[in-house]
N, C-alpha and C positions, 0 to 999 in steps of 0.2 A: 188605638188613637192614643196618644197621652194627653191627659189635662195640663193646660197650663194655668199656673197659679201665681199670681204676683204677691210680695212681700212686701208690706211697708211696716217696718220698725222704727219704733222712736218713744220717747218718753210722754209723747201726748199729753202734756202738761201745759194747756190743756189744747184737744185736739180741736184744728179750727176748720176755718171753709178750704183754705188751700191744701190741707190733707188731701180733703175729700178730692177737691179738682184733678190733684197729682193722681190719685188713685183711680179716678175716672178714665182720664186722658189715658195713661197706663193700658187701660181695661180694653180701652178702644182701639187705640193705635196697636197696640201687640195684637188683638182678639184672644186677650185672656178668658178664661171660664170665671175665674173668680180674685179678687184681692183680699190678701188675708192682713189685717193690722193685727200687729205684734205690740203691746205695749211691754216695755222694761220693768222689771222688777227694781234692779239700782243698776242706773247708767254706769258702765264703765267709767266714762272719761268726763262726766258730768256730776259735779256735786255741788248743791246749794242748799240753804236753807229754805224753809216753807215750800218746798216740795209737796205736791198732793200726795197724799198715800197713795203706794201703787195701786189699790183696789178702788181708790177713787178714779183713779186716771182710767182702768179698766171700764168701770161703770160708765166713764163720761166719753168714752171711744165707742161702747155699747151704743149709746145715744147718739151720737154722731152718724154711725151707719145706718139706722134704723131706718126700715122702708126701702133698703137697697137691697136686693137678693143675691147680686153678686159680690157684695162686701160681705165680709166675716171677721172676726173678732179670735183669735188665739190666746189662749191662756199660759201657753207654754211656759214664757220666760217669768211668769208670778209661780208657776208650780215651781220652779227649778230655785226661786229664791237666790238672792246675793247678785254680783256683778254678773250681767249676761254679755256674752261673745255671740257675736253671730255666727261664726264657725260651729260652733255646739249645738246651736240654735236650728241651723240645717243639719246637719246631722242628726238629729233627732228627728227632725221631721222628714226626711229622706226615709228613716226606719220605718216612719210610720204608715207612708204610703208608698203605692207603688205605681208603676206608668206615669209619673209624674215631672214634668219639667218645672223649676223653678224661677221667678224673676224676681231677684233683688231690687225695689224699687229706692234709689236716694235720692236726694236734692243735691243742686251742684256745691253745697257747700261742704258736705261728705267727700264729692268725688273729689275734692283737694288732698282729704287726708286718708282716701283711700288704700294708699301704698302702707300705710302705718296700722292698718287693721292685723288683730291676731290672725296669723295662718293665711294672709290673705290669697296666696298661690294655691292653697287647696282649696280655699273658696271659690275660686276665680273657676275650679274644673266644675262646680257641684253647681253652681248657680249663674245665669246672666244677667250681669248687673245692670238697671235701666237708670240712666241718669235723665232726672228733670232739670229742665235750666230753673234757676233761683236769681232774682234782683241781685247785684253787688257780687256776684260770682263767678269767674269763669270757669266753664265746665271743658276741661282738657279733652281733644279729639283723640281718641286714642283707636288705633286699627286694629285693637285686641278684640277678637269675636266675644271675648266674654263681657265686653262693654257697648251697650247700645244708649242713644239720646233719643229721646222725645222731647216734643216742645209743648209746652204747657203755657195756658196764658199767664201773663206775669201779674203777682201782686207780691206787693210788700207788707207781707203778713207773716209774722213768725207768733209763737207760744210766748217768746220774752217779750214781743210787746204787747201781747193782750195782758201777761202780768203785770207788767209796770204802767199800762192804762188803769188797770183796775186798782191798783195799790195806790194812783193819784187819783182813785174816785171817777174817773174818767169812763163810760159807758165802751163794752165790749159786744152788745147786741148785734147780730149780724155779722161780727167776725168770729164768730161760732155759732154751730146751727142750735136754734132755738130751745130743744130740751137740754142742751148743755147748758147754755146760758142759764135756763131757770135753775139747773142742778148746782151751780159755781153760784149763783143770788142763794140759794135755798140753804149753804153750806157755808157761806160766807168766806169762801174760796178764795186766794191770794187778795185779800183785803189789807 
């Protein structure tokens, strides 16, 4: 029997409660064995000043998933360094594993841009995309077998909002898991 693994990639700058809810809903809805969080080293399509260091984002993601034995954090894209493309990551993961079926979890915001991803047709042959609803984004209903949709509780929560609140001196407590909040406070990230 194949192992079913959900992959949740992103900058995780910082990882927040909505990331965890999406991962848990995918785990439950699709009866996955695990969900692997994959922080990117350098996002190919996002550049901004004051992005947390890749290893700080990795550490925050580890803190965020602590206590959930079905969640893991992969350093695969951090070890590669430079811009990360999903197709390269999935190829490497497929080479490293046997009898594994991968489900790539994305939000509705990413679903709108999916057809622009590098080598998207090849990627669709390697994974099943799982689209989680996200406020403010239409998730195109696609009859393509490589794309599934799951319902998740709707939260208008994003890493951008958290960074903005932090910059403005507003509290972000409970927007992120407690250990992530403590880490951000200790290191004065996003201030």
